[in-house]
KERO-263728 format. One record per residue: x, y, z of N, C-alpha, C in turn. Coordinates in steps of 0.05 Angstrom, whole numbers, padded with zeros to 5 digits, always signed. Example, Ala and Ser with C-alpha at 12.3 -4.5 7.8 and 13.67 -1.06 7.14 Angstrom:
REM KERO-263728
+00264-00114+00156+00246-00090+00156+00264-00066+00156+00257-00045+00142+00273-00021+00143+00258+00001+00157
REM end
This chain:
REM KERO-263728
-02021+03045-00359-02011+03042-00330-02028+03023-00316-02015+03005-00303-02034+02987-00287-02047+03000-00260-02069+02995-00253-02081+03001-00230-02072+02988-00207-02082+02994-00183-02069+02979-00160-02080+02953-00159-02106+02946-00172-02114+02919-00171-02114+02908-00202-02093+02906-00212-02092+02904-00241-02090+02871-00248-02092+02855-00230-02093+02827-00237-02067+02813-00234-02045+02829-00231-02016+02815-00229-02010+02815-00196-02023+02830-00181-02019+02828-00152-02043+02828-00140-02047+02807-00118-02069+02804-00104-02078+02827-00092-02106+02830-00091-02116+02856-00076-02142+02846-00059-02139+02833-00042-02163+02821-00025-02179+02842-00016-02204+02834-00005-02220+02851+00007-02243+02863-00011-02242+02860-00036-02262+02870-00053-02290+02857-00050-02310+02874-00047-02336+02859-00041-02347+02846-00063-02359+02824-00056-02372+02806-00077-02394+02824-00090-02411+02837-00074-02434+02856-00084-02428+02882-00073-02409+02899-00091-02402+02924-00077-02424+02945-00077-02424+02959-00056-02446+02979-00051-02440+03002-00071-02463+03016-00073-02462+03039-00095-02443+03061-00085-02425+03071-00104-02402+03087-00099-02413+03116-00089-02397+03129-00075-02401+03159-00066-02382+03176-00081-02395+03197-00089-02380+03214-00106-02353+03227-00091-02333+03235-00107-02308+03242-00098-02315+03271-00092-02305+03282-00068-02312+03309-00056-02287+03326-00049-02262+03310-00050-02238+03322-00045-02218+03316-00071-02207+03331-00079-02191+03330-00104-02162+03340-00096-02140+03324-00100-02115+03330-00095-02099+03336-00121-02088+03361-00124-02077+03366-00147-02048+03371-00145-02030+03353-00159-02004+03356-00156-01992+03377-00174-01997+03400-00165-01985+03426-00180-01957+03424-00189-01942+03417-00171-01912+03417-00179-01903+03389-00169-01891+03372-00186-01880+03349-00175-01850+03345-00161-01840+03368-00159-01812+03369-00144-01814+03382-00119-01792+03378-00105-01792+03395-00077-01766+03406-00071-01766+03427-00057-01741+03439-00046-01727+03429-00021-01742+03409-00009-01730+03397+00015-01722+03365+00006-01708+03354+00022-01704+03327+00016-01709+03308+00041-01734+03310+00049-01740+03295+00073-01739+03267+00075-01724+03256+00088-01718+03225+00089-01741+03208+00091-01765+03217+00104-01787+03199+00106-01811+03204+00086-01805+03220+00066-01822+03228+00046-01833+03202+00029-01855+03196+00030-01868+03172+00014-01868+03178-00018-01864+03202-00028-01863+03209-00053-01837+03202-00069-01818+03211-00050-01788+03207-00064-01773+03185-00054-01775+03177-00030-01758+03158-00016-01769+03128-00016-01791+03123-00026-01805+03095-00024-01802+03085-00050-01819+03064-00052-01820+03046-00075-01824+03056-00101-01843+03073-00100-01855+03082-00129-01835+03110-00134-01822+03106-00156-01804+03127-00168-01813+03141-00190-01838+03139-00195-01848+03149-00219-01848+03181-00223-01845+03195-00200-01838+03223-00201-01819+03231-00218-01800+03218-00223-01774+03223-00239-01786+03232-00270-01808+03216-00277-01814+03217-00306-01839+03240-00308-01849+03253-00287-01872+03270-00287-01861+03295-00297-01878+03314-00307-01871+03343-00316-01869+03357-00288-01852+03375-00286-01848+03387-00259-01872+03405-00255-01883+03418-00269-01909+03434-00268-01930+03424-00282-01955+03422-00274-01978+03416-00283-01982+03435-00309-01983+03427-00333-01986+03446-00355-02015+03457-00356-02017+03480-00368-02043+03493-00366-02068+03479-00380-02059+03463-00399-02080+03447-00410-02089+03425-00393-02075+03416-00379-02081+03394-00359-02097+03407-00333-02088+03429-00329-02103+03443-00306-02132+03448-00318-02134+03460-00340-02160+03464-00350-02180+03441-00350-02166+03417-00363-02183+03394-00363-02189+03383-00334-02170+03387-00318-02174+03379-00285-02202+03395-00278-02195+03421-00279-02220+03437-00267-02245+03430-00282-02247+03426-00308-02272+03416-00324-02281+03391-00312-02265+03375-00307-02274+03346-00297-02284+03349-00270-02271+03366-00251-02281+03368-00225-02310+03381-00224-02313+03400-00241-02336+03415-00247-02360+03395-00256-02355+03380-00276-02373+03359-00283-02382+03342-00264-02361+03331-00249-02369+03309-00228-02385+03325-00205-02380+03347-00196-02393+03363-00176-02423+03370-00183-02426+03376-00210-02454+03382-00217-02466+03355-00224-02454+03340-00233-02469+03314-00238-02482+03301-00214-02467+03304-00191-02473+03290-00166-02488+03310-00147-02493+03333-00158-02505+03358-00142-02490+03359-00117-02464+03362-00116-02449+03367-00091-02452+03397-00082-02454+03398-00054-02458+03427-00048-02435+03442-00046-02407+03431-00046-02386+03442-00045-02363+03420-00049-02341+03426-00058-02318+03407-00066-02293+03420-00048-02273+03404-00040-02247+03413-00031-02227+03405-00049-02208+03425-00055-02186+03421-00074-02159+03428-00059-02142+03408-00057-02117+03415-00044-02093+03414-00067-02079+03441-00065-02056+03443-00083-02031+03430-00068-02022+03408-00081-02001+03392-00071-01977+03388-00084-01959+03369-00076-01933+03367-00092-01926+03339-00087-01899+03338-00084-01879+03360-00085-01886+03384-00068-01871+03406-00074-01880+03433-00062-01896+03450-00078-01917+03452-00078-01933+03469-00094-01926+03497-00098-01915+03508-00078-01906+03538-00080-01882+03541-00098-01867+03520-00107-01848+03521-00128-01858+03527-00155-01886+03528-00159-01898+03535-00184-01897+03564-00188-01893+03579-00165-01892+03607-00168-01917+03621-00167-01921+03646-00155-01947+03661-00150-01962+03664-00173-01951+03666-00195-01970+03672-00222-01984+03647-00228-01969+03622-00226-01981+03601-00234-02001+03590-00211-01996+03595-00189-02013+03587-00166-02040+03603-00169-02036+03630-00176-02058+03647-00177-02077+03638-00201-02064+03631-00223-02077+03618-00250-02092+03596-00241-02079+03577-00226-02094+03551-00221-02118+03554-00204-02116+03576-00184-02138+03581-00163-02164+03586-00183-02155+03609-00200-02175+03619-00219-02187+03599-00236-02169+03582-00248-02181+03565-00266-02199+03540-00253-02193+03537-00227-02206+03515-00213-02235+03527-00210-02233+03550-00197-02260+03559-00187-02279+03566-00216-02269+03575-00233-02287+03580-00262-02295+03552-00267-02279+03533-00269-02285+03507-00279-02305+03491-00263-02308+03497-00237-02327+03486-00219-02351+03498-00215-02349+03524-00222-02374+03539-00213-02396+03526-00227-02421+03533-00214-02430+03547-00191-02425+03531-00163-02413+03507-00164-02409+03494-00142-02384+03510-00126-02386+03516-00098-02366+03529-00085-02342+03511-00081-02316+03521-00079-02295+03508-00079-02279+03517-00054-02271+03500-00035-02252+03504-00014-02225+03496-00023-02209+03519-00025-02178+03509-00037-02161+03514-00011-02144+03494-00009-02121+03489+00010-02094+03485-00003-02077+03498+00006-02049+03495-00003-02034+03476+00019-02022+03453+00013-02009+03437+00031-01977+03443+00025-01965+03457+00043-01935+03465+00041-01914+03458+00061-01890+03460+00053-01873+03458+00073-01864+03485+00085-01873+03503+00074-01875+03537+00083-01849+03548+00079-01829+03535+00067-01800+03547+00066-01802+03570+00045-01823+03575+00030-01823+03594+00013-01851+03612+00015-01862+03607+00040-01881+03625+00047-01875+03652+00054-01874+03668+00034-01866+03698+00040-01893+03716+00039-01883+03740+00046-01905+03761+00044-01922+03760+00021-01906+03759-00002-01919+03759-00029-01945+03738-00031-01935+03715-00024-01955+03693-00024-01976+03692-00004-01971+03704+00021-01992+03709+00041-02012+03731+00031-02002+03751+00017-02022+03771+00006-02036+03760-00016-02025+03741-00028-02045+03728-00051-02063+03711-00040-02057+03693-00019-02073+03676-00012-02098+03689+00005-02091+03708+00017-02109+03728+00030-02131+03741+00010-02119+03749-00014-02135+03762-00034-02155+03735-00046-02144+03716-00049-02160+03690-00063-02174+03672-00044-02172+03680-00018-02185+03662+00002-02178+03635-00001-02148+03629+00002-02138+03604+00001-02124+03595+00029-02134+03572+00041-02123+03564+00067-02094+03551+00065-02081+03545+00087-02057+03537+00088-02054+03515+00106-02044+03491+00097-02036+03469+00116-02009+03467+00114-01991+03466+00141-01964+03464+00141-01951+03445+00153-01932+03433+00143-01916+03409+00154-01896+03422+00176-01901+03406+00201-01882+03417+00221-01876+03391+00240-01854+03383+00244-01849+03358+00263-01845+03359+00285-01850+03387+00299-01840+03393+00325-01822+03413+00327-01808+03414+00350-01786+03433+00354-01761+03432+00336-01740+03449+00335-01721+03449+00317-01708+03423+00316-01698+03411+00338-01686+03382+00336-01705+03360+00323-01731+03360+00329-01750+03343+00319-01752+03345+00288-01758+03371+00281-01764+03375+00252-01740+03372+00233-01717+03386+00243-01692+03382+00228-01680+03354+00225-01689+03335+00240-01680+03308+00237-01685+03299+00210-01710+03306+00202-01717+03294+00174-01721+03314+00152-01731+03340+00159-01738+03355+00138-01716+03376+00135-01697+03369+00119-01675+03382+00109-01672+03387+00083-01658+03407+00073-01655+03414+00045-01634+03394+00032-01630+03396+00006-01611+03381-00010-01580+03383+00002-01575+03407+00014-01552+03414+00025-01548+03400+00054-01569+03390+00064-01567+03378+00091-01573+03396+00111-01579+03425+00107-01588+03444+00127-01618+03438+00133-01623+03440+00161-01651+03437+00169-01668+03465+00159-01691+03458+00158-01712+03477+00148-01732+03490+00169-01725+03483+00197-01741+03493+00216-01744+03524+00221-01720+03536+00219-01720+03565+00221-01735+03582+00203-01737+03571+00177-01749+03584+00156-01780+03576+00159-01790+03553+00168-01817+03545+00170-01828+03561+00194-01812+03568+00217-01821+03579+00241-01825+03609+00234-01808+03621+00218-01811+03649+00207-01837+03654+00193-01841+03634+00175-01869+03632+00159-01890+03633+00177-01888+03610+00198-01912+03609+00214-01915+03637+00231-01896+03651+00238-01902+03676+00251-01914+03696+00233-01905+03696+00209-01919+03717+00188-01948+03707+00186-01953+03684+00185-01978+03674+00179-02000+03679+00201-01986+03672+00228-02005+03675+00251-02007+03700+00262-01989+03722+00257-01993+03748+00262-02007+03764+00246-02004+03758+00219-02018+03778+00201-02042+03764+00184-02041+03737+00183-02066+03725+00168-02073+03699+00184-02082+03701+00209-02089+03676+00222-02113+03665+00210-02130+03677+00200-02154+03666+00185-02148+03647+00162-02118+03648+00151-02116+03629+00128-02102+03602+00139-02098+03601+00164-02084+03581+00178-02104+03557+00180-02097+03535+00165-02117+03512+00164-02109+03490+00187-02078+03488+00191-02067+03472+00212-02042+03461+00206-02035+03444+00225-02005+03429+00222-02009+03400+00220-01992+03395+00202-01983+03364+00199-01959+03356+00209-01960+03334+00229-01934+03328+00241-01931+03298+00237-01909+03292+00226-01905+03260+00224-01890+03250+00249-01904+03229+00261-01894+03217+00288-01864+03205+00280-01846+03210+00303-01822+03202+00302-01817+03190+00332-01812+03167+00337-01811+03153+00363-01787+03166+00379-01771+03175+00367-01749+03189+00381-01752+03215+00392-01773+03230+00383-01781+03253+00395-01797+03249+00417-01796+03265+00438-01813+03265+00464-01841+03271+00452-01861+03253+00457-01887+03263+00450-01904+03285+00459-01897+03291+00485-01913+03315+00500-01897+03337+00495-01869+03340+00489-01854+03362+00479-01861+03369+00454-01864+03349+00436-01870+03356+00409-01898+03366+00406-01921+03358+00423-01943+03371+00421-01943+03401+00431-01929+03406+00451-01928+03432+00461-01913+03451+00445-01898+03440+00430-01882+03457+00412-01898+03467+00390-01918+03449+00377-01937+03455+00359-01954+03472+00371-01963+03469+00394-01985+03485+00405-01975+03519+00403-01948+03522+00406-01940+03549+00408-01948+03564+00384-01954+03553+00363-01961+03567+00338-01992+03568+00335-02007+03561+00356-02036+03565+00360-02048+03555+00332-02044+03532+00325-02055+03520+00300-02087+03513+00306-02104+03517+00289-02131+03510+00290-02137+03477+00292-02117+03460+00280-02123+03437+00277-02092+03423+00275-02085+03397+00289-02065+03384+00287-02072+03358+00276-02055+03350+00257-02057+03321+00246-02031+03306+00251-02032+03286+00269-02011+03268+00275-02009+03247+00255-01991+03242+00240-01989+03222+00218-01967+03201+00221-01979+03177+00221-01960+03155+00224-01941+03153+00199-01913+03149+00202-01896+03145+00178-01905+03124+00162-01904+03123+00137-01912+03103+00120-01895+03080+00121-01905+03060+00119-01896+03032+00117-01911+03014+00107-01902+02986+00108-01918+02965+00098-01910+02940+00110-01924+02918+00111-01913+02891+00118-01886+02883+00106-01883+02889+00079-01857+02886+00067-01833+02904+00074-01842+02928+00079-01823+02949+00088-01833+02965+00112-01830+02952+00134-01844+02962+00162-01833+02991+00169-01851+03008+00182-01842+03031+00188-01823+03031+00210-01807+03050+00211-01786+03052+00233-01795+03050+00260-01783+03029+00277-01789+03023+00305-01817+03007+00307-01827+02998+00287-01849+02980+00288-01843+02953+00293-01841+02938+00316-01830+02913+00321-01849+02891+00310-01834+02867+00305-01849+02845+00294-01871+02834+00319-01861+02840+00342-01877+02827+00366-01899+02844+00370-01927+02831+00365-01949+02845+00366-01957+02857+00396-01943+02846+00415-01947+02854+00441-01935+02882+00449-01918+02892+00432-01904+02919+00433-01918+02940+00419-01923+02962+00428-01941+02981+00414-01926+03011+00418-01904+03015+00408-01890+03041+00410-01904+03062+00402-01917+03059+00379-01931+03083+00365-01956+03090+00385-01973+03071+00395-01994+03075+00413-01986+03087+00437-01963+03079+00449-01950+03095+00473-01947+03122+00468-01935+03129+00445-01927+03155+00437-01954+03171+00435-01973+03164+00421-01997+03177+00415-02017+03178+00443-02015+03160+00459-02029+03160+00483-02018+03182+00503-01993+03182+00500-01980+03207+00515-01993+03233+00508-01994+03237+00484-02004+03262+00473-02036+03263+00480-02051+03239+00472-02078+03241+00479-02083+03248+00509-02069+03236+00527-02077+03239+00552-02070+03271+00563-02051+03283+00552-02044+03312+00556-02065+03327+00544-02073+03323+00521-02095+03337+00504-02123+03334+00515-02131+03313+00524-02156+03304+00531-02163+03316+00560-02143+03319+00576-02145+03326+00605-02136+03354+00607-02132+03368+00584-02126+03395+00589-02149+03413+00596-02143+03432+00613-02168+03451+00619-02174+03469+00596-02196+03475+00598-02208+03494+00574-02217+03479+00546-02224+03494+00526-02230+03482+00501-02206+03469+00489-02208+03443+00477-02183+03433+00467-02178+03443+00438-02153+03443+00429-02149+03444+00402-02158+03421+00387-02163+03422+00360-02172+03398+00347-02147+03384+00340-02149+03357+00348-02129+03337+00339-02148+03315+00322-02144+03316+00297-02164+03301+00282-02165+03273+00289-02140+03259+00290-02141+03230+00294-02159+03225+00322-02153+03240+00342-02171+03234+00367-02197+03244+00366-02203+03263+00351-02230+03272+00351-02249+03252+00334-02236+03243+00309-02249+03224+00296-02254+03196+00310-02233+03188+00322-02239+03162+00339-02260+03166+00360-02260+03187+00376-02281+03193+00396-02309+03192+00379-02310+03206+00360-02338+03207+00344-02342+03182+00338-02327+03162+00328-02334+03136+00318-02343+03121+00343-02329+03125+00365-02336+03109+00390-02363+03118+00401-02373+03140+00394-02396+03150+00404-02420+03147+00383-02412+03132+00364-02431+03121+00342-02435+03140+00315-02416+03157+00315-02414+03175+00290-02400+03162+00268-02393+03179+00246-02378+03172+00225-02350+03187+00225-02334+03177+00208-02308+03188+00207-02305+03202+00178-02288+03223+00179-02281+03237+00152-02253+03240+00148-02236+03219+00163-02208+03219+00161-02199+03193+00149-02182+03191+00129-02173+03167+00120-02157+03155+00142-02158+03129+00145-02145+03110+00160-02157+03103+00187-02180+03115+00194-02198+03106+00215-02228+03104+00205-02245+03087+00215-02273+03084+00209-02275+03069+00181-02300+03068+00174-02308+03049+00151-02324+03073+00130-02318+03095+00133-02333+03114+00113-02322+03109+00087-02335+03115+00062-02321+03111+00039-02301+03132+00034-02280+03121+00016-02260+03142+00008-02269+03161-00014-02267+03184-00009-02281+03205-00026-02256+03224-00039-02234+03213-00039-02208+03229-00047-02198+03221-00077-02194+03238-00094-02183+03235-00118-02159+03248-00126-02136+03238-00138-02112+03250-00140-02105+03257-00168-02095+03278-00178-02089+03284-00210-02059+03292-00207-02046+03276-00219-02016+03282-00225-02008+03304-00241-01984+03314-00241-01979+03342-00259-01984+03333-00289-01982+03305-00296-01985+03299-00326-02016+03294-00332-02033+03295-00309-02061+03290-00312-02075+03262-00308-02054+03244-00300-02063+03223-00292-02082+03222-00267-02105+03208-00267-02123+03205-00243-02117+03183-00226-02110+03185-00203-02098+03165-00181-02114+03166-00161-02111+03144-00144-02121+03142-00116-02102+03153-00096-02110+03146-00074-02092+03158-00050-02062+03157-00056-02045+03177-00055-02020+03176-00067-02001+03166-00049-02009+03161-00023-01992+03145-00004-01986+03120-00013-02004+03108-00030-01998+03081-00039-01971+03078-00053-01958+03100-00059-01930+03096-00070-01913+03081-00050-01922+03082-00025-01905+03068-00005-01909+03037-00009-01926+03028-00025-01930+02999-00027-01913+02988-00050-01921+02994-00075-01907+02987-00099-01912+03010-00122-01890+03008-00141-01895+03027-00167-01921+03023-00178-01935+03045-00181-01960+03044-00196-01982+03034-00178-01978+03034-00151-02002+03022-00134-02027+03042-00133-02020+03068-00138-02042+03089-00138-02055+03089-00165-02043+03080-00187-02053+03085-00216-02081+03076-00219-02095+03085-00237-02121+03077-00248-02119+03072-00280-02100+03086-00294-02100+03085-00321-02117+03103-00334-02127+03120-00318-02147+03142-00328-02132+03168-00330-02142+03188-00346-02131+03213-00349-02152+03235-00352-02146+03257-00341-02167+03280-00342-02179+03290-00368-02156+03287-00388-02164+03296-00413-02180+03276-00431-02182+03252-00421-02199+03227-00434-02222+03219-00417-02220+03220-00387-02237+03205-00375-02252+03223-00354-02276+03219-00350-02289+03235-00326-02285+03219-00301-02289+03230-00275-02279+03224-00249-02302+03196-00244-02325+03199-00260-02343+03176-00251-02332+03149-00260-02314+03148-00284-02302+03125-00291-02284+03114-00268-02272+03129-00253-02255+03120-00233-02275+03108-00212-02296+03118-00206-02313+03104-00185-02324+03080-00193-02323+03070-00216-02329+03041-00225-02307+03023-00222-02278+03032-00216-02259+03015-00215-02260+02995-00192-02252+02970-00193-02257+02955-00174-02241+02961-00146-02217+02972-00152-02199+02982-00129-02214+03003-00112-02227+03025-00129-02242+03047-00116-02266+03034-00105-02280+03014-00113-02301+03001-00103-02298+02990-00076-02273+02978-00076-02264+02965-00051-02261+02984-00027-02249+03005-00038-02244+03027-00015-02271+03039-00007-02291+03036-00022-02316+03049-00012-02336+03027-00001-02329+03005+00002-02344+02984+00011-02348+02977+00040-02333+02992+00056-02335+02992+00085-02323+02965+00093-02342+02950+00111-02330+02928+00127-02322+02907+00106-02338+02908+00084-02334+02881+00063-02307+02884+00054-02289+02905+00055-02264+02908+00045-02247+02899+00066-02253+02894+00090-02232+02884+00110-02223+02856+00105-02198+02850+00113-02188+02822+00115-02202+02810+00139-02202+02780+00137-02213+02764+00157-02206+02771+00183-02183+02778+00189-02173+02784+00215-02187+02808+00226-02190+02831+00208-02202+02854+00214-02231+02852+00219-02246+02832+00203-02273+02827+00207-02281+02814+00230-02262+02800+00244-02267+02791+00274-02262+02810+00295-02252+02834+00290-02243+02852+00313-02264+02865+00323-02264+02870+00347-02289+02883+00364-02285+02914+00357-02263+02924+00348-02258+02953+00344-02259+02957+00311-02266+02939+00295-02265+02941+00266-02280+02968+00258-02303+02971+00267-02317+02999+00260-02304+03025+00264-02285+03022+00286-02271+03048+00292-02246+03050+00275-02231+03030+00279-02208+03023+00264-02209+03028+00235-02228+03009+00221-02231+03008+00195-02208+02996+00178-02191+02981+00194-02167+02970+00182-02144+02985+00176-02148+03011+00185-02124+03030+00180-02122+03037+00155-02101+03053+00148-02097+03060+00120-02092+03040+00100-02102+03040+00079-02103+03020+00058-02072+03014+00054-02055+03036+00049-02024+03031+00044-02013+03015+00065-02018+03017+00089-02007+03003+00112-02012+02971+00113-02033+02964+00094-02038+02938+00095-02024+02916+00074-02009+02933+00056-01994+02917+00037-01969+02900+00045-01976+02875+00033-01954+02856+00039-01947+02843+00009-01925+02836+00001-01918+02830-00024-01930+02800-00030-01936+02786-00012-01946+02760-00020-01977+02758-00025-01990+02777-00013-02019+02776-00015-02031+02804-00016-02021+02824-00029-02031+02850-00030-02042+02860-00007-02066+02871-00006-02074+02890+00016-02097+02876+00033-02095+02844+00031-02115+02831+00044-02106+02825+00070-02098+02847+00088-02085+02845+00112-02093+02865+00132-02089+02861+00160-02091+02884+00176-02070+02905+00174-02072+02924+00181-02050+02947+00182-02025+02937+00194-02002+02941+00182-01976+02937+00197-01975+02950+00226-01991+02973+00228-01995+02984+00257-02020+02973+00270-02030+02951+00264-02055+02937+00278-02049+02938+00311-02031+02926+00323-02026+02928+00349-02028+02957+00359-02013+02976+00349-02015+03006+00359-02044+03015+00354-02056+03012+00334-02080+03023+00328-02102+03014+00353-02099+02983+00357-02121+02977+00372-02113+02985+00403-02087+02989+00411-02084+02996+00435-02089+03027+00439-02085+03041+00419-02096+03070+00420-02124+03074+00424-02138+03059+00405-02170+03062+00405-02178+03053+00431-02168+03028+00440-02176+03018+00468-02172+03037+00491-02152+03051+00487-02145+03068+00511-02167+03091+00511-02171+03102+00488-02189+03122+00483-02216+03116+00494-02223+03089+00482-02249+03078+00491-02255+03079+00520-02235+03069+00533-02238+03064+00563-02239+03093+00577-02222+03110+00564-02224+03140+00577-02252+03153+00572-02261+03148+00548-02288+03161+00543-02309+03146+00560-02311+03121+00563-02329+03104+00580-02327+03114+00608-02305+03121+00617-02304+03130+00646-02319+03154+00650-02312+03171+00630-02325+03201+00632-02355+03200+00628-02363+03179+00606-02394+03177+00599-02406+03167+00627-02393+03148+00640-02406+03134+00665-02411+03156+00689-02396+03176+00688-02402+03198+00708-02420+03217+00703-02431+03216+00679-02450+03239+00670-02478+03230+00684-02494+03248+00689-02523+03247+00702-02537+03234+00679-02553+03214+00687-02567+03195+00670-02583+03211+00648-02594+03235+00653-02610+03247+00635-02595+03260+00613-02570+03263+00617-02552+03279+00595-02540+03254+00574-02544+03230+00585-02528+03211+00567-02546+03205+00540
REM end
């Protein structure tokens, strides 16, 4: 399988003298490759890369065993204090409670003595009492996809029969938040410009999530995201997110964590980012498909078929081999991986060029600013001005 920088497609931005690589700390396991919803904005099933059709539906036990051993090998070799594992899909709960429990057990045994924080990323349509009791016993956290109120959510997240899934997700969230709030990791919301931003935000707050992730719909210069105009003077996604930011930032009391805003503020104040798509911190995520292929960020499926591929497999290759690949080194090389336009930008340390997926253009690969460049600049600049005003009002001794 060709990697994303296989020589047949340009992939600009690779450092001439790449910095030492940083160990993977987060591992995304594609436990099940199919889904019980047919979301029309899903990067796995509706975009360029259709390889999911040829993947095993469920990760076989021998692949899971090899994956756990490889993660443990990597964590111990790099003396990591802990790792994070995300059970993903498709929809991982389609694997069934027994298979999920076996996966958690195999992972923890294979990675020991390094602690493992395990999270399930789910659409929650199958999150019933049996699963909640299981996750409580196993100490597994839950991240749930929810795009807002019923109208906002059901516009995209429908079943194969065309019926919306909001009612089922809402019922699952009630069970989670009333009986097992300690398992709630947060909500993931894909931005839709047609939805009112503040109403969407307030509808998410009703579920008392500890964290909210607002996600930009995936697109590239070749296939732009919905509503992203060619005119760089127009910034509809920035306007949408700024409306949420202003409501969030100026709300009384301790704010809920919105990772995108938190990370931007942290970067503006001189810190580092731990969120893909902002900042220049090295990418520390590896993905394992149901057949055992080791891949990079699977959102690269929005770029072209095989863009996330490395040609590596857990039954044959350690994760350290992936760290030596040019494409992975490029993602870990910070400012050296930015295109010339981003390299001249005054916000490059905060923006980081945006998500690699969103830089793709058919004629020159990833050697571009993000297709969201105008929106990212406008959002970050708005947050910068807001934070500057507040910092300027602080007593000098506290600055």
